[in-house]
RODREN-438397 format. One record per residue: residue number from 1; chain; x, y, z of N, C-alpha, C in turn. Coordinates in Angstrom, 2 decimals. Example, Ala and Ser with C-alpha at 12.3 -4.5 7.8 and 13.67 -1.06 7.14 Angstrom:
    n  chain      n_x      n_y      n_z     ca_x     ca_y     ca_z      c_x      c_y      c_z
    1      A    13.19    -5.69     7.80    12.30    -4.50     7.80    13.20    -3.30     7.80
    2      A    12.85    -2.25     7.08    13.67    -1.06     7.14    12.90     0.03     7.87
***
This chain:
    n  chain      n_x      n_y      n_z     ca_x     ca_y     ca_z      c_x      c_y      c_z
    1      A     0.85    -1.18     0.00     0.00     0.00     0.00     0.88     1.23     0.00
    2      A     0.69     2.08    -0.95     1.38     3.37    -0.97     0.35     4.42    -1.33
    3      A     0.09     5.30    -0.41    -0.90     6.35    -0.61    -0.23     7.68    -0.29
    4      A    -0.43     8.65    -1.15     0.10     9.97    -0.86    -1.00    10.98    -1.13
    5      A    -1.21    11.84    -0.16    -2.20    12.91    -0.32    -1.55    14.20     0.14
    6      A    -1.74    15.22    -0.64    -1.23    16.53    -0.27    -2.37    17.52    -0.36
    7      A    -2.73    18.09     0.77    -3.77    19.11     0.80    -3.14    20.48     0.81
    8      A    -3.97    21.49     0.99    -3.47    22.86     1.00    -2.53    23.10     2.18
    9      A    -2.78    22.44     3.31    -2.00    22.72     4.51    -1.29    21.51     5.10
   10      A    -1.47    20.33     4.47    -0.80    19.15     5.01    -0.60    18.08     3.95
   11      A     0.18    17.08     4.33     0.33    15.91     3.47     0.45    14.67     4.34
   12      A    -0.04    13.57     3.80     0.03    12.27     4.46     0.53    11.28     3.42
   13      A     1.58    10.58     3.76     2.10     9.54     2.89     2.10     8.25     3.69
   14      A     1.50     7.20     3.15     1.43     5.92     3.86     1.95     4.81     2.95
   15      A     2.73     3.92     3.57     3.22     2.76     2.84     3.40     1.63     3.84
   16      A     3.46     0.42     3.34     3.66    -0.73     4.21     4.99    -1.38     3.90
   17      A     5.65    -1.80     4.96     6.85    -2.61     4.86     6.57    -3.86     5.68
   18      A     6.20    -4.92     4.98     5.78    -6.13     5.68     4.52    -5.84     6.46
   19      A     4.55    -6.12     7.77     3.38    -5.90     8.61     3.41    -4.55     9.34
   20      A     4.30    -3.66     8.90     4.43    -2.32     9.50     3.85    -1.28     8.55
   21      A     2.93    -0.46     9.04     2.39     0.65     8.25     3.15     1.91     8.65
   22      A     3.79     2.54     7.69     4.55     3.76     7.92     3.73     4.93     7.40
   23      A     3.54     5.92     8.26     2.75     7.10     7.89     3.61     8.33     8.15
   24      A     3.83     9.10     7.09     4.61    10.33     7.19     3.63    11.49     7.14
   25      A     3.62    12.27     8.23     2.71    13.41     8.35     3.51    14.70     8.24
   26      A     2.96    15.69     7.53     3.61    17.00     7.44     2.53    18.07     7.35
   27      A     2.77    19.19     8.03     1.85    20.32     7.97     0.91    20.39     9.15
   28      A    -0.27    20.96     8.90    -1.27    21.23     9.93    -2.41    20.21     9.85
   29      A    -2.78    19.68    11.03    -3.85    18.69    11.11    -4.88    19.16    12.11
   30      A    -6.10    19.42    11.60    -7.20    19.80    12.47    -8.46    19.08    12.00
   31      A    -9.56    19.36    12.65   -10.79    18.62    12.36   -11.23    18.70    10.89
   32      A   -10.80    19.72    10.18   -11.19    19.86     8.78   -10.22    19.20     7.81
   33      A    -9.07    18.69     8.31    -8.06    18.20     7.38    -7.45    16.85     7.78
   34      A    -8.25    16.01     8.44    -7.71    14.74     8.92    -8.22    13.51     8.17
   35      A    -8.94    13.71     7.10    -9.52    12.58     6.37    -8.48    11.57     5.91
   36      A    -7.43    12.03     5.28    -6.38    11.12     4.80    -5.62    10.48     5.95
   37      A    -5.44    11.21     7.03    -4.78    10.66     8.21    -5.63     9.53     8.79
   38      A    -6.93     9.74     8.86    -7.85     8.72     9.38    -7.75     7.45     8.54
   39      A    -7.69     7.60     7.23    -7.57     6.44     6.34    -6.23     5.72     6.56
   40      A    -5.14     6.47     6.66    -3.81     5.88     6.81    -3.65     5.16     8.14
   41      A    -4.32     5.65     9.18    -4.19     5.06    10.51    -5.40     4.21    10.89
   42      A    -6.00     3.58     9.92    -7.17     2.74    10.15    -6.86     1.67    11.19
   43      A    -7.49     1.75    12.37    -7.21     0.76    13.41    -7.68    -0.65    13.07
   44      A    -8.48    -0.77    12.02    -8.96    -2.08    11.58    -8.11    -2.65    10.45
   45      A    -7.00    -2.00    10.12    -6.16    -2.44     9.00    -5.69    -3.88     9.19
   46      A    -6.04    -4.72     8.25    -5.67    -6.13     8.32    -4.17    -6.31     8.07
   47      A    -3.57    -7.18     8.84    -2.17    -7.53     8.63    -1.17    -6.53     9.17
   48      A    -1.62    -5.47     9.79    -0.71    -4.45    10.34    -0.51    -4.75    11.82
   49      A     0.75    -4.97    12.21     1.04    -5.26    13.62     1.65    -4.05    14.33
   50      A     2.08    -3.05    13.55     2.69    -1.85    14.13     2.48    -0.68    13.19
   51      A     2.21     0.48    13.78     2.15     1.72    13.02     3.37     2.55    13.40
   52      A     4.02     3.12    12.40     5.14     4.03    12.63     4.73     5.38    12.06
   53      A     4.78     6.41    12.91     4.40     7.76    12.49     5.62     8.65    12.47
   54      A     5.95     9.16    11.31     6.98    10.19    11.20     6.25    11.52    11.32
   55      A     6.38    12.14    12.47     5.67    13.39    12.75     6.60    14.60    12.72
   56      A     7.82    14.41    12.26     8.82    15.49    12.31     8.40    16.72    11.52
   57      A     7.52    16.56    10.54     7.07    17.69     9.73     5.74    18.28    10.15
   58      A     5.20    17.86    11.30     3.91    18.37    11.77     4.12    19.75    12.40
   59      A     3.39    20.74    11.90     3.49    22.09    12.45     2.33    22.41    13.39
   60      A     1.23    21.66    13.29     0.09    21.85    14.17    -0.75    20.59    14.18
   61      A    -1.25    20.21    15.35    -2.20    19.10    15.46    -3.18    19.43    16.57
   62      A    -4.47    19.27    16.28    -5.47    19.53    17.31    -5.91    18.20    17.94
   63      A    -6.90    18.29    18.81    -7.36    17.10    19.53    -7.97    16.05    18.59
   64      A    -8.54    16.49    17.48    -9.08    15.53    16.51    -7.95    14.70    15.91
   65      A    -6.88    15.35    15.51    -5.72    14.64    14.95    -5.13    13.71    16.00
   66      A    -5.01    14.19    17.22    -4.47    13.36    18.29    -5.34    12.12    18.52
   67      A    -6.63    12.30    18.50    -7.54    11.17    18.67    -7.32    10.11    17.58
   68      A    -7.13    10.55    16.36    -6.90     9.62    15.25    -5.55     8.92    15.42
   69      A    -4.54     9.65    15.88    -3.23     9.05    16.11    -3.30     7.99    17.21
   70      A    -4.19     8.18    18.17    -4.30     7.26    19.30    -5.12     6.00    18.98
   71      A    -6.03     6.07    18.03    -6.93     4.94    17.76    -6.21     3.61    17.56
   72      A    -5.20     3.53    16.69    -4.55     2.23    16.53    -3.76     1.79    17.76
   73      A    -3.42     2.73    18.65    -2.63     2.41    19.85    -3.45     1.65    20.88
   74      A    -4.74     1.51    20.66    -5.56     0.77    21.60    -5.20    -0.71    21.61
   75      A    -4.74    -1.24    20.47    -4.40    -2.67    20.45    -3.13    -3.03    19.70
   76      A    -2.39    -2.03    19.22    -1.11    -2.28    18.55    -0.14    -1.17    18.89
   77      A     1.15    -1.46    18.77     2.13    -0.41    19.03     2.06     0.69    17.97
   78      A     2.20     1.93    18.45     2.35     3.07    17.56     3.67     3.74    17.99
   79      A     4.58     3.82    17.04     5.91     4.36    17.32     6.06     5.70    16.62
   80      A     6.49     6.71    17.36     6.78     8.02    16.77     8.24     8.03    16.37
   81      A     8.50     8.27    15.10     9.86     8.23    14.57    10.43     9.62    14.41
   82      A    11.69     9.79    14.80    12.37    11.06    14.60    12.04    12.08    15.67
   83      A    12.41    13.30    15.40    12.21    14.41    16.35    10.76    14.85    16.35
   84      A    10.13    14.80    17.51     8.75    15.28    17.64     8.80    16.80    17.81
   85      A     8.13    17.55    16.93     8.14    19.01    17.05     7.63    19.48    18.41
   86      A     8.15    20.59    18.87     7.82    21.10    20.21     6.32    21.24    20.46
   87      A     5.58    21.81    19.50     4.14    22.02    19.71     3.40    20.70    19.88
   88      A     3.78    19.70    19.06     3.14    18.39    19.17     3.58    17.70    20.47
   89      A     4.84    17.81    20.81     5.34    17.21    22.06     4.59    17.78    23.25
   90      A     4.32    19.06    23.23     3.59    19.71    24.33     2.16    19.18    24.41
   91      A     1.49    19.03    23.25     0.13    18.48    23.22     0.13    17.07    23.80
   92      A     1.09    16.26    23.40     1.17    14.89    23.90     1.40    14.87    25.42
   93      A     2.26    15.75    25.89     2.57    15.81    27.32     1.37    16.28    28.15
   94      A     0.73    17.37    27.71    -0.39    17.95    28.45    -1.56    16.98    28.55
   95      A    -1.80    16.22    27.50    -2.93    15.30    27.48    -2.59    13.93    28.07
   96      A    -1.30    13.67    28.29    -0.88    12.36    28.78    -0.76    11.34    27.67
   97      A    -1.02    11.75    26.44    -0.97    10.83    25.30     0.45    10.35    25.02
   98      A     1.45    11.06    25.52     2.83    10.63    25.28     3.07     9.22    25.82
   99      A     2.31     8.80    26.81     2.46     7.45    27.38     1.92     6.36    26.46
  100      A     1.12     6.73    25.47     0.54     5.74    24.56     1.48     5.38    23.42
  101      A     2.52     6.17    23.23     3.43     5.97    22.11     4.81     5.54    22.58
  102      A     5.50     4.83    21.70     6.91     4.53    21.88     7.65     5.49    20.96
  103      A     8.82     5.94    21.37     9.60     6.87    20.55    10.86     6.18    20.04
  104      A    11.27     6.56    18.84    12.51     6.05    18.25    13.17     7.21    17.51
  105      A    14.51     7.29    17.55    15.20     8.43    16.95    15.16     8.47    15.42
  106      A    14.98     7.32    14.77    14.95     7.30    13.31    13.81     6.40    12.82
  107      A    13.46     6.56    11.56    12.43     5.73    10.96    12.87     4.27    10.95
  108      A    14.13     4.01    10.60    14.63     2.63    10.56    14.53     1.97    11.93
  109      A    14.86     2.71    12.99    14.78     2.16    14.34    13.34     1.98    14.78
  110      A    12.45     2.86    14.34    11.04     2.76    14.72    10.40     1.49    14.19
  111      A    10.89     1.01    13.08    10.32    -0.20    12.47    10.65    -1.44    13.30
  112      A    11.79    -1.43    13.99    12.24    -2.63    14.70    12.36    -2.49    16.21
  113      A    12.15    -1.30    16.76    12.33    -1.09    18.20    11.45    -2.05    19.01
  114      A    12.02    -2.56    20.09    11.25    -3.42    20.98    10.19    -2.58    21.68
  115      A     8.99    -3.10    21.73     7.87    -2.41    22.35     7.42    -3.20    23.56
  116      A     7.38    -2.56    24.74     6.93    -3.29    25.93     5.50    -3.77    25.78
  117      A     5.17    -4.89    26.40     3.77    -5.37    26.31     2.83    -4.37    26.96
  118      A     1.62    -4.30    26.43     0.61    -3.37    26.94     0.06    -3.91    28.26
  119      A    -0.10    -3.02    29.20    -0.77    -3.37    30.46    -2.25    -3.16    30.30
  120      A    -3.04    -4.09    30.68    -4.50    -3.96    30.54    -5.11    -3.57    31.85
***
């Protein structure tokens, strides 16, 4: 699967490497511009055991975007790859959502990083 969408204020690129779905986000994500992100992060995606999000190009994300980013984390690992921009890092920290994600310094490491088992 390789999907690329570029809107006026953002872009979403999604591809699969084996059972890993890689989603590259760039620009601004709010309630009016998350359609492609919702599709790329489909929590019902068959055969996907891990989502990797490259968020290094995100300049803005609202609670709607955060909710979509969290959906697949309910039952699979979601790894944030690369440097998380300050504004997004602050949103994750303030909401406590930072605990739902694993972080990795590079995209290559995010694909293979060990993820602790989820506590139920």
